[in-house]
Backbone as XML, in Angstrom:
<?xml version="1.0"?>
<chain id="A" units="angstrom">
  <residue number="1" name="UNK">
    <atom name="N" x="-14.866" y="2.217" z="-18.271"/>
    <atom name="CA" x="-13.964" y="2.833" z="-17.398"/>
    <atom name="C" x="-14.727" y="3.925" z="-16.361"/>
  </residue>
  <residue number="2" name="UNK">
    <atom name="N" x="-14.658" y="3.824" z="-15.132"/>
    <atom name="CA" x="-15.108" y="4.683" z="-14.164"/>
    <atom name="C" x="-14.286" y="6.024" z="-13.947"/>
  </residue>
  <residue number="3" name="UNK">
    <atom name="N" x="-15.097" y="7.165" z="-14.235"/>
    <atom name="CA" x="-14.379" y="8.328" z="-14.044"/>
    <atom name="C" x="-14.207" y="8.880" z="-12.758"/>
  </residue>
  <residue number="4" name="UNK">
    <atom name="N" x="-14.756" y="8.373" z="-11.556"/>
    <atom name="CA" x="-14.607" y="8.755" z="-10.371"/>
    <atom name="C" x="-13.584" y="7.956" z="-9.638"/>
  </residue>
  <residue number="5" name="UNK">
    <atom name="N" x="-12.560" y="8.723" z="-8.962"/>
    <atom name="CA" x="-11.353" y="8.275" z="-8.406"/>
    <atom name="C" x="-11.910" y="7.771" z="-7.004"/>
  </residue>
  <residue number="6" name="UNK">
    <atom name="N" x="-11.545" y="6.825" z="-6.575"/>
    <atom name="CA" x="-11.797" y="6.238" z="-5.094"/>
    <atom name="C" x="-10.833" y="6.730" z="-4.175"/>
  </residue>
  <residue number="7" name="UNK">
    <atom name="N" x="-11.238" y="6.981" z="-2.993"/>
    <atom name="CA" x="-10.335" y="7.055" z="-1.710"/>
    <atom name="C" x="-9.995" y="5.625" z="-1.202"/>
  </residue>
  <residue number="8" name="UNK">
    <atom name="N" x="-8.903" y="5.697" z="-0.526"/>
    <atom name="CA" x="-8.560" y="4.431" z="-0.246"/>
    <atom name="C" x="-9.157" y="4.461" z="1.244"/>
  </residue>
  <residue number="9" name="UNK">
    <atom name="N" x="-9.595" y="3.226" z="1.638"/>
    <atom name="CA" x="-10.498" y="3.113" z="3.014"/>
    <atom name="C" x="-9.305" y="3.035" z="4.124"/>
  </residue>
  <residue number="10" name="UNK">
    <atom name="N" x="-9.801" y="3.776" z="5.197"/>
    <atom name="CA" x="-8.711" y="3.903" z="6.281"/>
    <atom name="C" x="-8.099" y="2.617" z="6.566"/>
  </residue>
  <residue number="11" name="UNK">
    <atom name="N" x="-6.808" y="2.486" z="6.568"/>
    <atom name="CA" x="-6.281" y="1.317" z="7.209"/>
    <atom name="C" x="-5.737" y="0.325" z="5.971"/>
  </residue>
  <residue number="12" name="UNK">
    <atom name="N" x="-6.276" y="0.670" z="4.770"/>
    <atom name="CA" x="-6.053" y="-0.157" z="3.670"/>
    <atom name="C" x="-4.643" y="0.144" z="2.788"/>
  </residue>
  <residue number="13" name="UNK">
    <atom name="N" x="-4.253" y="1.267" z="2.824"/>
    <atom name="CA" x="-3.144" y="1.836" z="2.318"/>
    <atom name="C" x="-1.890" y="1.062" z="2.848"/>
  </residue>
  <residue number="14" name="UNK">
    <atom name="N" x="-1.753" y="0.895" z="4.265"/>
    <atom name="CA" x="-0.733" y="0.019" z="4.662"/>
    <atom name="C" x="-0.644" y="-1.188" z="3.924"/>
  </residue>
  <residue number="15" name="UNK">
    <atom name="N" x="-1.625" y="-2.014" z="4.083"/>
    <atom name="CA" x="-1.822" y="-3.274" z="3.337"/>
    <atom name="C" x="-1.273" y="-3.286" z="1.775"/>
  </residue>
  <residue number="16" name="UNK">
    <atom name="N" x="-1.860" y="-2.226" z="0.962"/>
    <atom name="CA" x="-1.376" y="-1.977" z="-0.272"/>
    <atom name="C" x="0.094" y="-1.714" z="-0.561"/>
  </residue>
  <residue number="17" name="UNK">
    <atom name="N" x="0.563" y="-0.855" z="0.497"/>
    <atom name="CA" x="2.207" y="-0.479" z="0.418"/>
    <atom name="C" x="2.884" y="-1.878" z="0.787"/>
  </residue>
  <residue number="18" name="UNK">
    <atom name="N" x="2.510" y="-2.705" z="1.704"/>
    <atom name="CA" x="3.334" y="-3.773" z="2.088"/>
    <atom name="C" x="3.181" y="-4.757" z="0.953"/>
  </residue>
  <residue number="19" name="UNK">
    <atom name="N" x="2.173" y="-4.867" z="0.545"/>
    <atom name="CA" x="1.945" y="-6.086" z="-0.762"/>
    <atom name="C" x="2.613" y="-5.346" z="-1.990"/>
  </residue>
  <residue number="20" name="UNK">
    <atom name="N" x="2.787" y="-4.367" z="-2.049"/>
    <atom name="CA" x="3.580" y="-3.774" z="-3.289"/>
    <atom name="C" x="4.929" y="-4.148" z="-3.269"/>
  </residue>
  <residue number="21" name="UNK">
    <atom name="N" x="5.595" y="-3.712" z="-1.972"/>
    <atom name="CA" x="6.837" y="-3.971" z="-1.698"/>
    <atom name="C" x="7.251" y="-5.359" z="-1.623"/>
  </residue>
  <residue number="22" name="UNK">
    <atom name="N" x="6.402" y="-6.273" z="-1.157"/>
    <atom name="CA" x="6.473" y="-7.708" z="-1.277"/>
    <atom name="C" x="6.667" y="-8.287" z="-2.629"/>
  </residue>
  <residue number="23" name="UNK">
    <atom name="N" x="5.842" y="-7.730" z="-3.579"/>
    <atom name="CA" x="5.675" y="-8.177" z="-4.826"/>
    <atom name="C" x="6.969" y="-7.710" z="-5.654"/>
  </residue>
  <residue number="24" name="UNK">
    <atom name="N" x="6.843" y="-6.418" z="-5.634"/>
    <atom name="CA" x="7.783" y="-5.689" z="-6.550"/>
    <atom name="C" x="9.366" y="-5.375" z="-6.040"/>
  </residue>
  <residue number="25" name="UNK">
    <atom name="N" x="9.596" y="-5.523" z="-4.849"/>
    <atom name="CA" x="10.766" y="-5.385" z="-4.103"/>
    <atom name="C" x="11.163" y="-3.895" z="-3.957"/>
  </residue>
  <residue number="26" name="UNK">
    <atom name="N" x="12.220" y="-3.449" z="-3.462"/>
    <atom name="CA" x="12.528" y="-2.069" z="-3.081"/>
    <atom name="C" x="12.114" y="-1.039" z="-4.278"/>
  </residue>
  <residue number="27" name="UNK">
    <atom name="N" x="11.463" y="0.078" z="-3.671"/>
    <atom name="CA" x="10.981" y="1.081" z="-4.775"/>
    <atom name="C" x="11.052" y="2.509" z="-4.017"/>
  </residue>
  <residue number="28" name="UNK">
    <atom name="N" x="10.870" y="3.429" z="-4.526"/>
    <atom name="CA" x="10.855" y="4.833" z="-3.891"/>
    <atom name="C" x="9.196" y="5.092" z="-3.950"/>
  </residue>
  <residue number="29" name="UNK">
    <atom name="N" x="8.905" y="6.254" z="-3.178"/>
    <atom name="CA" x="7.698" y="6.501" z="-2.737"/>
    <atom name="C" x="6.639" y="6.661" z="-4.067"/>
  </residue>
  <residue number="30" name="UNK">
    <atom name="N" x="7.417" y="7.381" z="-5.018"/>
    <atom name="CA" x="6.543" y="8.003" z="-6.195"/>
    <atom name="C" x="6.187" y="6.595" z="-6.823"/>
  </residue>
  <residue number="31" name="UNK">
    <atom name="N" x="7.248" y="5.741" z="-7.021"/>
    <atom name="CA" x="6.852" y="4.351" z="-7.762"/>
    <atom name="C" x="5.973" y="3.738" z="-6.944"/>
  </residue>
  <residue number="32" name="UNK">
    <atom name="N" x="6.075" y="3.540" z="-5.750"/>
    <atom name="CA" x="5.073" y="2.830" z="-5.011"/>
    <atom name="C" x="3.491" y="3.241" z="-5.260"/>
  </residue>
  <residue number="33" name="UNK">
    <atom name="N" x="3.377" y="4.654" z="-5.182"/>
    <atom name="CA" x="2.114" y="5.230" z="-5.426"/>
    <atom name="C" x="1.628" y="4.880" z="-6.768"/>
  </residue>
  <residue number="34" name="UNK">
    <atom name="N" x="2.645" y="5.124" z="-7.860"/>
    <atom name="CA" x="2.208" y="4.704" z="-9.119"/>
    <atom name="C" x="1.881" y="3.390" z="-9.615"/>
  </residue>
  <residue number="35" name="UNK">
    <atom name="N" x="2.609" y="2.467" z="-8.837"/>
    <atom name="CA" x="2.227" y="0.961" z="-9.090"/>
    <atom name="C" x="0.873" y="0.736" z="-8.454"/>
  </residue>
  <residue number="36" name="UNK">
    <atom name="N" x="0.424" y="1.116" z="-7.373"/>
    <atom name="CA" x="-0.612" y="0.901" z="-6.804"/>
    <atom name="C" x="-1.815" y="1.645" z="-7.693"/>
  </residue>
  <residue number="37" name="UNK">
    <atom name="N" x="-1.539" y="2.834" z="-8.037"/>
    <atom name="CA" x="-2.501" y="3.407" z="-9.031"/>
    <atom name="C" x="-2.775" y="2.532" z="-10.256"/>
  </residue>
  <residue number="38" name="UNK">
    <atom name="N" x="-1.720" y="1.943" z="-10.873"/>
    <atom name="CA" x="-1.745" y="1.198" z="-12.035"/>
    <atom name="C" x="-2.504" y="-0.172" z="-11.655"/>
  </residue>
  <residue number="39" name="UNK">
    <atom name="N" x="-2.191" y="-0.692" z="-10.659"/>
    <atom name="CA" x="-2.758" y="-1.946" z="-10.167"/>
    <atom name="C" x="-4.427" y="-1.762" z="-10.085"/>
  </residue>
  <residue number="40" name="UNK">
    <atom name="N" x="-4.686" y="-0.519" z="-9.535"/>
    <atom name="CA" x="-6.077" y="-0.268" z="-9.478"/>
    <atom name="C" x="-6.841" y="0.100" z="-10.832"/>
  </residue>
  <residue number="41" name="UNK">
    <atom name="N" x="-6.045" y="0.076" z="-11.840"/>
    <atom name="CA" x="-6.553" y="0.535" z="-13.258"/>
    <atom name="C" x="-6.924" y="2.039" z="-13.260"/>
  </residue>
  <residue number="42" name="UNK">
    <atom name="N" x="-6.161" y="2.719" z="-12.577"/>
    <atom name="CA" x="-6.435" y="4.250" z="-12.422"/>
    <atom name="C" x="-7.808" y="4.566" z="-11.483"/>
  </residue>
  <residue number="43" name="UNK">
    <atom name="N" x="-8.209" y="3.667" z="-10.786"/>
    <atom name="CA" x="-9.469" y="4.136" z="-9.867"/>
    <atom name="C" x="-8.903" y="4.642" z="-8.636"/>
  </residue>
  <residue number="44" name="UNK">
    <atom name="N" x="-7.839" y="4.656" z="-8.350"/>
    <atom name="CA" x="-7.238" y="5.124" z="-7.099"/>
    <atom name="C" x="-6.184" y="6.098" z="-7.499"/>
  </residue>
  <residue number="45" name="UNK">
    <atom name="N" x="-6.337" y="7.246" z="-6.609"/>
    <atom name="CA" x="-5.284" y="8.323" z="-7.057"/>
    <atom name="C" x="-4.460" y="8.822" z="-5.630"/>
  </residue>
  <residue number="46" name="UNK">
    <atom name="N" x="-3.311" y="8.362" z="-5.516"/>
    <atom name="CA" x="-2.590" y="8.461" z="-4.348"/>
    <atom name="C" x="-1.700" y="9.614" z="-4.536"/>
  </residue>
  <residue number="47" name="UNK">
    <atom name="N" x="-1.745" y="10.756" z="-3.516"/>
    <atom name="CA" x="-0.797" y="11.794" z="-3.650"/>
    <atom name="C" x="0.239" y="11.852" z="-2.645"/>
  </residue>
  <residue number="48" name="UNK">
    <atom name="N" x="1.263" y="12.832" z="-2.378"/>
    <atom name="CA" x="2.152" y="13.006" z="-1.436"/>
    <atom name="C" x="1.587" y="13.142" z="-0.343"/>
  </residue>
  <residue number="49" name="UNK">
    <atom name="N" x="0.418" y="13.720" z="-0.012"/>
    <atom name="CA" x="-0.235" y="13.758" z="1.192"/>
    <atom name="C" x="-0.779" y="12.620" z="1.873"/>
  </residue>
  <residue number="50" name="UNK">
    <atom name="N" x="-0.785" y="11.356" z="1.102"/>
    <atom name="CA" x="-1.327" y="10.073" z="1.688"/>
    <atom name="C" x="-0.103" y="8.917" z="1.597"/>
  </residue>
  <residue number="51" name="UNK">
    <atom name="N" x="0.659" y="9.164" z="0.579"/>
    <atom name="CA" x="1.644" y="7.875" z="0.501"/>
    <atom name="C" x="2.700" y="8.086" z="1.276"/>
  </residue>
  <residue number="52" name="UNK">
    <atom name="N" x="3.388" y="9.559" z="1.610"/>
    <atom name="CA" x="4.488" y="9.761" z="2.486"/>
    <atom name="C" x="4.098" y="9.499" z="3.904"/>
  </residue>
  <residue number="53" name="UNK">
    <atom name="N" x="3.054" y="10.028" z="4.383"/>
    <atom name="CA" x="2.775" y="9.819" z="5.806"/>
    <atom name="C" x="2.519" y="8.293" z="6.120"/>
  </residue>
  <residue number="54" name="UNK">
    <atom name="N" x="2.034" y="7.547" z="5.029"/>
    <atom name="CA" x="2.019" y="5.833" z="5.409"/>
    <atom name="C" x="3.202" y="5.351" z="5.248"/>
  </residue>
  <residue number="55" name="UNK">
    <atom name="N" x="4.252" y="5.801" z="4.368"/>
    <atom name="CA" x="5.349" y="5.164" z="4.532"/>
    <atom name="C" x="6.477" y="5.547" z="5.793"/>
  </residue>
  <residue number="56" name="UNK">
    <atom name="N" x="6.291" y="6.650" z="6.197"/>
    <atom name="CA" x="6.741" y="7.257" z="7.534"/>
    <atom name="C" x="6.205" y="6.234" z="8.736"/>
  </residue>
  <residue number="57" name="UNK">
    <atom name="N" x="4.742" y="6.029" z="8.703"/>
    <atom name="CA" x="4.254" y="5.202" z="9.753"/>
    <atom name="C" x="4.611" y="3.717" z="9.714"/>
  </residue>
  <residue number="58" name="UNK">
    <atom name="N" x="4.626" y="3.152" z="8.401"/>
    <atom name="CA" x="5.295" y="1.832" z="8.364"/>
    <atom name="C" x="6.567" y="1.621" z="8.638"/>
  </residue>
  <residue number="59" name="UNK">
    <atom name="N" x="7.751" y="2.848" z="8.715"/>
    <atom name="CA" x="9.011" y="2.606" z="8.931"/>
    <atom name="C" x="8.975" y="2.804" z="10.451"/>
  </residue>
  <residue number="60" name="UNK">
    <atom name="N" x="8.090" y="3.761" z="11.001"/>
    <atom name="CA" x="8.320" y="3.906" z="12.488"/>
    <atom name="C" x="7.743" y="2.668" z="13.272"/>
  </residue>
  <residue number="61" name="UNK">
    <atom name="N" x="7.040" y="1.856" z="12.554"/>
    <atom name="CA" x="6.494" y="0.517" z="13.163"/>
    <atom name="C" x="7.690" y="-0.522" z="12.783"/>
  </residue>
  <residue number="62" name="UNK">
    <atom name="N" x="8.432" y="-0.456" z="12.076"/>
    <atom name="CA" x="9.443" y="-1.347" z="11.856"/>
    <atom name="C" x="9.026" y="-2.448" z="10.662"/>
  </residue>
  <residue number="63" name="UNK">
    <atom name="N" x="8.159" y="-1.795" z="9.884"/>
    <atom name="CA" x="7.558" y="-2.965" z="8.688"/>
    <atom name="C" x="8.418" y="-2.593" z="7.479"/>
  </residue>
  <residue number="64" name="UNK">
    <atom name="N" x="8.671" y="-1.580" z="7.581"/>
    <atom name="CA" x="9.660" y="-1.325" z="6.295"/>
    <atom name="C" x="10.923" y="-0.271" z="6.820"/>
  </residue>
  <residue number="65" name="UNK">
    <atom name="N" x="11.935" y="-0.462" z="5.857"/>
    <atom name="CA" x="13.301" y="0.153" z="6.056"/>
    <atom name="C" x="13.567" y="0.938" z="4.764"/>
  </residue>
  <residue number="66" name="UNK">
    <atom name="N" x="14.236" y="2.010" z="4.908"/>
    <atom name="CA" x="14.695" y="2.810" z="3.692"/>
    <atom name="C" x="16.099" y="3.206" z="3.584"/>
  </residue>
  <residue number="67" name="UNK">
    <atom name="N" x="16.639" y="3.554" z="2.202"/>
    <atom name="CA" x="17.951" y="3.917" z="2.051"/>
    <atom name="C" x="17.870" y="4.877" z="0.980"/>
  </residue>
  <residue number="68" name="UNK">
    <atom name="N" x="18.855" y="5.740" z="0.920"/>
    <atom name="CA" x="18.694" y="6.758" z="-0.155"/>
    <atom name="C" x="19.530" y="6.107" z="-1.395"/>
  </residue>
  <residue number="69" name="UNK">
    <atom name="N" x="19.040" y="6.239" z="-2.580"/>
    <atom name="CA" x="19.868" y="5.911" z="-3.738"/>
    <atom name="C" x="19.254" y="6.736" z="-5.097"/>
  </residue>
  <residue number="70" name="UNK">
    <atom name="N" x="19.623" y="6.405" z="-6.257"/>
    <atom name="CA" x="19.147" y="7.229" z="-7.419"/>
    <atom name="C" x="18.138" y="6.665" z="-8.124"/>
  </residue>
  <residue number="71" name="UNK">
    <atom name="N" x="17.187" y="7.495" z="-8.343"/>
    <atom name="CA" x="15.905" y="6.906" z="-9.161"/>
    <atom name="C" x="16.097" y="6.763" z="-10.652"/>
  </residue>
  <residue number="72" name="UNK">
    <atom name="N" x="15.251" y="6.071" z="-11.511"/>
    <atom name="CA" x="15.570" y="5.882" z="-12.848"/>
    <atom name="C" x="15.892" y="7.185" z="-13.777"/>
  </residue>
  <residue number="73" name="UNK">
    <atom name="N" x="15.406" y="8.419" z="-13.050"/>
    <atom name="CA" x="15.639" y="9.571" z="-13.833"/>
    <atom name="C" x="16.642" y="10.111" z="-13.251"/>
  </residue>
  <residue number="74" name="UNK">
    <atom name="N" x="17.485" y="9.640" z="-12.450"/>
    <atom name="CA" x="18.749" y="10.098" z="-11.967"/>
    <atom name="C" x="18.769" y="11.102" z="-10.760"/>
  </residue>
  <residue number="75" name="UNK">
    <atom name="N" x="17.640" y="10.936" z="-10.184"/>
    <atom name="CA" x="17.352" y="11.818" z="-9.060"/>
    <atom name="C" x="17.802" y="11.249" z="-7.687"/>
  </residue>
  <residue number="76" name="UNK">
    <atom name="N" x="18.018" y="11.829" z="-6.546"/>
    <atom name="CA" x="18.103" y="11.286" z="-5.296"/>
    <atom name="C" x="16.865" y="10.834" z="-4.702"/>
  </residue>
  <residue number="77" name="UNK">
    <atom name="N" x="16.542" y="9.466" z="-4.292"/>
    <atom name="CA" x="15.300" y="9.313" z="-3.796"/>
    <atom name="C" x="15.480" y="8.254" z="-2.542"/>
  </residue>
  <residue number="78" name="UNK">
    <atom name="N" x="14.567" y="8.055" z="-1.857"/>
    <atom name="CA" x="14.568" y="7.166" z="-0.683"/>
    <atom name="C" x="13.645" y="5.831" z="-1.161"/>
  </residue>
  <residue number="79" name="UNK">
    <atom name="N" x="14.561" y="4.741" z="-1.070"/>
    <atom name="CA" x="13.785" y="3.369" z="-1.441"/>
    <atom name="C" x="13.289" y="2.685" z="-0.338"/>
  </residue>
  <residue number="80" name="UNK">
    <atom name="N" x="12.294" y="2.310" z="-0.378"/>
    <atom name="CA" x="11.658" y="1.470" z="0.797"/>
    <atom name="C" x="11.888" y="0.066" z="0.246"/>
  </residue>
  <residue number="81" name="UNK">
    <atom name="N" x="11.905" y="-0.723" z="1.573"/>
    <atom name="CA" x="11.980" y="-2.107" z="1.370"/>
    <atom name="C" x="11.171" y="-2.742" z="2.600"/>
  </residue>
  <residue number="82" name="UNK">
    <atom name="N" x="10.667" y="-3.917" z="2.433"/>
    <atom name="CA" x="9.841" y="-4.571" z="3.475"/>
    <atom name="C" x="11.076" y="-5.440" z="4.444"/>
  </residue>
  <residue number="83" name="UNK">
    <atom name="N" x="10.819" y="-5.238" z="5.947"/>
    <atom name="CA" x="11.544" y="-6.144" z="6.747"/>
    <atom name="C" x="10.898" y="-7.398" z="6.911"/>
  </residue>
  <residue number="84" name="UNK">
    <atom name="N" x="11.480" y="-8.048" z="7.820"/>
    <atom name="CA" x="11.019" y="-9.504" z="8.313"/>
    <atom name="C" x="9.767" y="-9.221" z="9.160"/>
  </residue>
  <residue number="85" name="UNK">
    <atom name="N" x="9.746" y="-8.187" z="9.928"/>
    <atom name="CA" x="8.587" y="-7.880" z="10.571"/>
    <atom name="C" x="7.351" y="-7.459" z="9.705"/>
  </residue>
  <residue number="86" name="UNK">
    <atom name="N" x="7.835" y="-6.701" z="8.637"/>
    <atom name="CA" x="6.620" y="-6.403" z="7.526"/>
    <atom name="C" x="6.110" y="-7.318" z="6.825"/>
  </residue>
  <residue number="87" name="UNK">
    <atom name="N" x="7.111" y="-8.508" z="6.544"/>
    <atom name="CA" x="6.598" y="-9.617" z="5.838"/>
    <atom name="C" x="5.473" y="-10.467" z="6.949"/>
  </residue>
  <residue number="88" name="UNK">
    <atom name="N" x="5.585" y="-10.328" z="7.967"/>
    <atom name="CA" x="4.822" y="-11.048" z="9.114"/>
    <atom name="C" x="3.656" y="-10.167" z="9.193"/>
  </residue>
  <residue number="89" name="UNK">
    <atom name="N" x="3.730" y="-8.926" z="9.179"/>
    <atom name="CA" x="2.636" y="-7.931" z="9.420"/>
    <atom name="C" x="1.719" y="-8.205" z="8.184"/>
  </residue>
  <residue number="90" name="UNK">
    <atom name="N" x="2.386" y="-8.287" z="6.934"/>
    <atom name="CA" x="1.570" y="-8.294" z="5.741"/>
    <atom name="C" x="0.546" y="-9.432" z="5.841"/>
  </residue>
  <residue number="91" name="UNK">
    <atom name="N" x="0.899" y="-10.568" z="6.107"/>
    <atom name="CA" x="0.161" y="-11.820" z="6.355"/>
    <atom name="C" x="-1.103" y="-11.359" z="7.525"/>
  </residue>
  <residue number="92" name="UNK">
    <atom name="N" x="-0.615" y="-10.697" z="8.537"/>
    <atom name="CA" x="-1.881" y="-10.337" z="9.712"/>
    <atom name="C" x="-2.914" y="-9.424" z="8.561"/>
  </residue>
  <residue number="93" name="UNK">
    <atom name="N" x="-2.234" y="-8.378" z="8.061"/>
    <atom name="CA" x="-3.193" y="-7.388" z="7.404"/>
    <atom name="C" x="-4.001" y="-8.195" z="6.152"/>
  </residue>
  <residue number="94" name="UNK">
    <atom name="N" x="-3.463" y="-9.060" z="5.514"/>
    <atom name="CA" x="-4.209" y="-9.941" z="4.681"/>
    <atom name="C" x="-5.396" y="-10.656" z="5.350"/>
  </residue>
  <residue number="95" name="UNK">
    <atom name="N" x="-5.004" y="-11.235" z="6.259"/>
    <atom name="CA" x="-6.109" y="-11.946" z="7.260"/>
    <atom name="C" x="-7.068" y="-11.089" z="7.653"/>
  </residue>
  <residue number="96" name="UNK">
    <atom name="N" x="-6.702" y="-9.886" z="8.149"/>
    <atom name="CA" x="-7.740" y="-9.001" z="8.509"/>
    <atom name="C" x="-8.620" y="-8.516" z="7.708"/>
  </residue>
  <residue number="97" name="UNK">
    <atom name="N" x="-8.020" y="-8.203" z="6.419"/>
    <atom name="CA" x="-8.618" y="-7.698" z="5.272"/>
    <atom name="C" x="-9.776" y="-8.979" z="4.570"/>
  </residue>
  <residue number="98" name="UNK">
    <atom name="N" x="-9.398" y="-10.192" z="4.595"/>
    <atom name="CA" x="-10.243" y="-11.281" z="4.284"/>
    <atom name="C" x="-11.229" y="-11.491" z="5.380"/>
  </residue>
  <residue number="99" name="UNK">
    <atom name="N" x="-11.066" y="-11.172" z="6.751"/>
    <atom name="CA" x="-12.099" y="-11.192" z="7.630"/>
    <atom name="C" x="-13.240" y="-10.161" z="7.428"/>
  </residue>
  <residue number="100" name="UNK">
    <atom name="N" x="-12.737" y="-9.194" z="7.194"/>
    <atom name="CA" x="-13.534" y="-7.735" z="6.821"/>
    <atom name="C" x="-14.333" y="-8.263" z="5.611"/>
  </residue>
  <residue number="101" name="UNK">
    <atom name="N" x="-13.733" y="-8.462" z="4.584"/>
    <atom name="CA" x="-14.576" y="-8.802" z="3.427"/>
    <atom name="C" x="-15.496" y="-9.778" z="3.630"/>
  </residue>
  <residue number="102" name="UNK">
    <atom name="N" x="-15.255" y="-10.892" z="4.422"/>
    <atom name="CA" x="-16.274" y="-11.870" z="4.797"/>
    <atom name="C" x="-17.447" y="-11.223" z="5.564"/>
  </residue>
  <residue number="103" name="UNK">
    <atom name="N" x="-17.266" y="-10.459" z="6.450"/>
    <atom name="CA" x="-18.287" y="-9.923" z="7.274"/>
    <atom name="C" x="-19.233" y="-9.166" z="6.517"/>
  </residue>
  <residue number="104" name="UNK">
    <atom name="N" x="-18.430" y="-8.257" z="5.609"/>
    <atom name="CA" x="-19.321" y="-7.283" z="4.633"/>
    <atom name="C" x="-20.204" y="-8.212" z="3.751"/>
  </residue>
  <residue number="105" name="UNK">
    <atom name="N" x="-19.568" y="-9.398" z="3.057"/>
    <atom name="CA" x="-20.403" y="-10.136" z="2.277"/>
    <atom name="C" x="-21.614" y="-10.908" z="3.123"/>
  </residue>
  <residue number="106" name="UNK">
    <atom name="N" x="-21.426" y="-11.201" z="4.506"/>
    <atom name="CA" x="-22.429" y="-11.932" z="4.996"/>
    <atom name="C" x="-23.570" y="-10.879" z="5.288"/>
  </residue>
  <residue number="107" name="UNK">
    <atom name="N" x="-23.241" y="-9.378" z="5.542"/>
    <atom name="CA" x="-24.114" y="-8.628" z="6.012"/>
    <atom name="C" x="-24.936" y="-8.452" z="4.877"/>
  </residue>
  <residue number="108" name="UNK">
    <atom name="N" x="-24.284" y="-7.903" z="3.737"/>
    <atom name="CA" x="-24.929" y="-7.608" z="2.463"/>
    <atom name="C" x="-25.973" y="-8.783" z="2.063"/>
  </residue>
  <residue number="109" name="UNK">
    <atom name="N" x="-25.429" y="-9.965" z="2.108"/>
    <atom name="CA" x="-26.261" y="-11.113" z="1.797"/>
    <atom name="C" x="-27.476" y="-11.329" z="2.734"/>
  </residue>
  <residue number="110" name="UNK">
    <atom name="N" x="-27.314" y="-11.051" z="3.778"/>
    <atom name="CA" x="-28.333" y="-11.024" z="4.898"/>
    <atom name="C" x="-29.289" y="-9.923" z="4.588"/>
  </residue>
  <residue number="111" name="UNK">
    <atom name="N" x="-29.168" y="-8.831" z="3.902"/>
    <atom name="CA" x="-30.091" y="-7.952" z="3.921"/>
    <atom name="C" x="-30.746" y="-7.895" z="2.410"/>
  </residue>
  <residue number="112" name="UNK">
    <atom name="N" x="-30.688" y="-9.010" z="1.587"/>
    <atom name="CA" x="-31.564" y="-9.195" z="0.527"/>
    <atom name="C" x="-33.050" y="-9.509" z="0.669"/>
  </residue>
</chain>
């Protein structure tokens, strides 16, 4: 296991949040962050300074919506869910990520 925590590359957090909400359904911000960390096998560490600005940005773009509810530990929490536009944007983000990965792989292969 790697002891070094990775930073999320710029622009990738939006994709990870959209995919998490698409897969898991509505969740509160803390739950989203913990799920992403868990899926990364603890190689990513998300804090409030990264997850909540991302959620606000996604909400302002109309890709997610939120409602107040009660968390599993009986606290008031804002729950986020994907919108129809968010589902469309998720497809765009995945295509962009795959295109970027392909480009990087081509460049790395060409430098051998």
